[in-house]
Steps between C-alpha positions, in 0.01 A plus 500: 500500500546451863741676752717272704717564808832391645807625693833594350823517716682817424754732675474307822117527526203330337267683265145385447415535128189490280553374143330414185595401145723249331837486671667473159364845409689836546485600871313813620553603858238729662602686805226640729518802735359615835264399646445215253632156436496267192125565479575849365538331169166296494387675178843440326636155592279281306464767213881490443519121538242459232710729277804263516694601824598309808374749750649515847367731764663472835388615842802713556694467836292608793167443321233242541643144498866594425753505767524812710857530633546712815691824482461808303842442335356194316265729285748726321463513120818294451334206689180532321678494175692193593173317577401542148829395348517205722151403395615508126811300588308241686264462188798510266367804317785695360283779367128603540248783461427686813197730605469675839248721667556738794779343717526224253588758229761649736653149509476480124683833458766366728522175304518684177801711625696213674423198284398621157631183336239296667186681344381536150253796596367680804133610553468771764166580654456831708825543669776732369872424462667495839714803414190688410320405821792591707544844353128568517491400878803720565408817294124498477304586809159402338640154424638468856151572633338244265759239605484590880364167571834339409669697786221391742569141401842541645365488857506178688184294570255804478453451108429134559243577763324768296493286173385183675222647718137488416560198256756685288270796435789739422645265238153434347467871464845520337386255219161680462603857523450685179452171312220420240209371675509124508866455430548300820183290579409431857599120445839614371558713793447205734772316299727806582400498875615132513838588346549803737397274806802258435727489796752784460370627174421850611853552625652331192294723271594813695868400508512582138469863570727466800775304332519680173506845654766399756719280274811632328418602149476214245794501254460383155739551210302811435157664584405474139302213345626367179228243430165580328282648781133609484336717768115435545359773721164571645505876485245533787732359747440700829861471610723483197441757210546438136813738506694234685426253223613754250823578684578136513536486121835693538653180660384266219701419195187352341202635682126571429207597717125427462263704722147386601198666659546270801641512859796324660320169486503479123515127480163461677322795346565457133647161416315502173713796388822424690544131411499542127736794518735300727479209255590716197793635687626149599450371147642782297 
């Protein structure tokens, strides 16, 4: 089953999407994180399409072939959530399944709080509930140290220079660090380098960190999630510990966790374990 590509207008910008599966099937939206793009889901898109879903995996704003609006204020969580709601509206999808990883999971959390009526279920991969993350950064010096790169990314132009030099060596190391050997093949890293090399992409990607930290807090009806949510967590994540996943359960009316002996890049490392578990959750 082939993956096709097109652009969708939403929230004043154009998002580039990868998709597969019959458009009459239930919609499954997959949201990537940093520093990836739609290709983060290369091991999942065709799998779920073959299981009866219409899979949509966008390059989120600032990434790869999607628009990269200028200004840090264009990258707050409210705007990122509106991008996905606008995508669903354009496609005339009233309700869908949603899975997010890393920053994509943060958007999924936000969508679950602000627009629960638009989603059947949420799958969250290796990012805690926003309230848990905020409290951990405020109260836990060990977590602040682990997440110190987020504060470095607030600087102008210097992060872009460092991430871009030596053919994106720092970003390559980010993907390969503490990852199962072979999770990212060299030919795949070339695909990532091409995405990172798109005009304005590094600034767009980094603006997620700048915009979300500086923006006013996202206000939903509640910080609780009242739709079925399953957290899938690689417990060898070198930045985010399993305790953050466990604490996130407190904000879920219908929540479960599955832990794996894997790192942050769980979709690449163990798709043979993750995909069936995701499918079981979606079909229950």
